[in-house]
C-alpha angles and dihedrals in degrees: 000000000000130000120237113231130191113247109217101207098186136026098215121164117275114265129182107269122230089203126036132181115194114196090319122182128175122190129189100198104294093346119096115218096176127005121207093320115186111180141149121203119198129212118280129046118335126184119218109202133186143115121267109295094026092120100257096130091044090054091050093047091051092047092051094048097249093119132040115224117245087218136003129020139275123210128192118192088347094306132103112266096211121080093357109127092177090069092061089078091053100049134052131198130205101191127211091231112093097218110144134152095262095196094056127086116243090252093051091050096050091043090053090052090051089052090051087054089062102262124142118246093261093046091047093052092049093046093048090051091052093045095048090048091051091057096041096251099120093104091054101036094108094052122102112255095232087070095053124114120236091261092050090050091052091050091050091051088051091049092056090050089053101040096094092046099244125193094223128039125200114200117189111201093323095174098053113134097357125133121245095265095048090046093053090047092052090051090051090051091052091050091052092050090053091048087054089059103263122134115228130197109195120194118205143146092211113086096201092059092054095043090055088056105039144349090222111093144169121205120205127186125177091346095307132110105250103173141345136185134053121009099218095084092047090053090053087060093041094055090062087072130059115254115226115206127182122213120193109206145149102235098033098160093055090046090049091054089053094046092051088069090063113101093216092057113092101175141356129200121192115217113201115172121169114256090011130097114264117248142182127223107211123192118202138160092201103059094162091058092043095049092047092053091044092057091050090049092052092049090052088048091218093137112014112225113196097191141359128196139155126246081211099203084139091065092050088051091054090050091052090048093052094045095048096041 
């Protein structure tokens, strides 16, 4: 048996936290969602990292007052998170679940969310207009949601989280399933929100996504705080392991032939299964270089890529390293 310890990656000066967990545990019967979590999150952008089942969604649900902790307490902006309706106007949540009113237009949906936040009809329409413009959805606001692409659906969810002008945004896996261009656009939007003074907590199981947004990270594993601080030291560990990235595309073999010319690509495997989209499994030890080139490739539209995601075995390897160290 070994004991997990929290790796403090940086020794930055103490700042007043906007979010604080004090010895928080959450149990679902015999299943532990979070285990004695003590954590302080500063203003700005913070990345929340961990594999599936690490406790990220539980942490976000506790922070947004959707769950009551089995033990301990959660404070947001110095106030208790649970049973505190006044906090709803100060926080916004973009959930991982893609559950939208498919028959509505994007504008109708965001306006309805504004009404549920307590705005008058006129206020709600004006707020929805501002929010949709902030996420780049104004040209598509009159379209019915069922016809939206994955990227447009993610933007619409972000718009509803912003519509009441919250101080803190919680984004649960906001990049999941998006193509490279939509992913880059969403990251630009998050940066603009932070520049406007909002604090953002972004949950992800893909390290590269978080690193693009912020150097401040929190690592969870099996409901425990594993590490927190600056991402640079974590990347030093990550780069000891090959990164496996999946590209879903139409003409995968031609794209593979092009990618093999890149010096940062070590291996490529083509996956072709009848009745399923073709995909490539790319192995690289220089993910930053690869992702940067891939975004440029997508913008040029030389080889259309419908979706990109990481198999993320590398992140699991870092967790095992930290736990066993």
